[in-house]
C-alpha positions in Angstrom: -21.3 -20.2 1.3 -21.7 -17.2 3.7 -18.6 -15.0 4.2 -17.9 -14.8 8.0 -16.2 -12.0 9.7 -14.1 -12.4 12.8 -13.1 -9.5 15.0 -9.7 -9.3 16.7 -8.3 -6.8 19.2 -4.6 -7.0 19.8 -2.4 -5.0 22.1 1.2 -4.9 23.1 2.6 -8.2 24.5 5.7 -9.5 26.2 6.9 -11.2 23.0 6.5 -8.0 21.0 8.5 -6.0 23.6 11.1 -8.7 23.8 11.6 -8.7 20.1 12.1 -4.9 20.1 14.6 -5.2 23.0 16.6 -7.8 21.0 16.5 -5.5 18.0 17.7 -2.6 20.1 20.6 -4.8 21.4 21.6 -5.9 17.9 21.5 -2.3 16.6 23.5 -1.1 19.6 26.1 -3.8 19.4 26.7 -3.0 15.8 28.3 0.3 16.9 31.1 -1.7 18.5 32.3 -2.6 15.0 32.7 1.0 13.8 36.4 1.9 13.3 38.1 4.1 15.8 39.0 7.6 14.7 41.5 10.1 15.9 39.6 12.9 14.2 37.5 14.8 16.8 34.8 15.7 14.3 34.3 12.1 13.1 34.2 10.8 16.7 31.7 13.5 17.6 29.5 12.6 14.6 29.7 8.9 15.6 28.6 9.5 19.2 25.9 11.9 18.1 24.6 9.2 15.6 24.7 6.6 18.4 22.8 8.8 20.7 20.1 9.6 18.1 19.6 5.9 17.2 19.4 4.9 20.9 16.9 7.8 21.6 14.8 6.8 18.7 14.7 3.1 19.5 14.0 3.7 23.2 11.2 6.1 22.2 9.7 3.3 20.1 9.9 1.0 23.1 8.1 3.7 25.2 5.4 4.2 22.6 4.8 0.5 22.4 3.1 0.6 25.8 0.1 2.3 24.3 -0.1 0.3 21.1 -3.4 -1.3 20.2 -5.0 -2.5 17.0 -8.6 -3.6 16.3 -9.5 -5.2 13.0 -12.1 -7.4 11.4 -11.0 -10.2 9.0 -13.2 -12.3 6.7 -12.7 -15.8 5.3 -11.7 -14.3 2.0 -8.7 -12.5 3.5 -10.4 -9.1 3.3 -10.8 -6.9 6.4 -11.3 -3.5 7.9 -9.1 -1.7 10.5 -10.7 0.1 13.4 -10.0 3.4 11.5 -12.4 2.2 8.8 -9.7 1.5 6.3 -10.3 -1.6 4.2 -7.4 -4.0 3.6 -6.6 -7.2 1.7 -4.3 -9.9 3.1 -1.5 -10.6 0.6 -0.3 -14.1 -0.3 3.1 -13.7 1.2 1.7 -13.8 4.7 3.6 -16.1 7.0 2.0 -18.1 9.8 3.9 -19.8 12.6 3.0 -21.0 16.1 4.7 -17.9 17.6 3.9 -15.1 15.2 1.8 -14.2 12.2 3.4 -11.8 9.7 0.4 -10.4 7.8 1.3 -8.4 4.7 -1.8 -6.3 4.0 -2.6 -3.8 1.3 -4.5 -0.7 2.5 -5.4 1.3 -0.5 -2.1 1.7 -2.4 0.1 1.1 0.7 1.6 -2.2 1.7 2.0 -2.8 5.5 3.4 -5.5 7.6 1.4 -6.4 10.7 3.0 -8.7 13.2 0.6 -10.5 15.5 2.5 -12.4 18.2 0.8 -15.5 19.7 0.5 -13.9 23.2 -1.4 -10.9 21.8 -4.5 -13.1 21.6 -5.9 -15.9 23.6 -5.1 -19.4 22.2 -8.5 -19.8 20.5 -8.4 -16.4 18.8 -4.8 -16.9 17.7 -5.7 -20.3 16.1 -8.7 -18.7 14.5 -6.5 -16.0 13.0 -4.0 -18.5 11.7 -6.7 -20.6 10.0 -8.2 -17.5 8.4 -4.8 -16.4 7.1 -4.0 -19.8 5.7 -7.4 -20.1 4.1 -7.0 -16.7 2.5 -3.5 -17.7 1.2 -4.8 -21.0 -0.3 -7.7 -19.1 -2.0 -5.2 -16.7 -3.6 -3.1 -19.5 -5.0 -5.9 -21.4 -6.6 -7.1 -20.4 -10.1 -10.4 -18.6 -10.2 -12.3 -21.5 -11.7 -11.4 -23.7 -8.7 -12.5 -21.4 -5.9 
């Protein structure tokens, strides 16, 4: 059977931004549980660390505005990023109605790619989910059954 390739273009979405805002809130609220200290140096270090973490997370939120990813995916779970790098979708990929967590292997690197449902139109998102599930099934079958 012919191996079909499907092209996807994803960009930042409301759900992606919302998940980052929730993550920022969780990280920021964790600072409330730090113990109080009468030592000026420790207090200064604590507030410096809080400021650095908040600046970093807010900068990530700012950079998210320009985020975009184009990739091509085949029925076999193999694909190519817009940069020309080839990747393979790993078996531990997770598909839900809200988000697809794609674990991909690019060369020797493992990467996590989160594709939220609102990054694509409904048809493209369902197409992506089917491709990922098909690739996952093919990876679990013994070679003589494929």
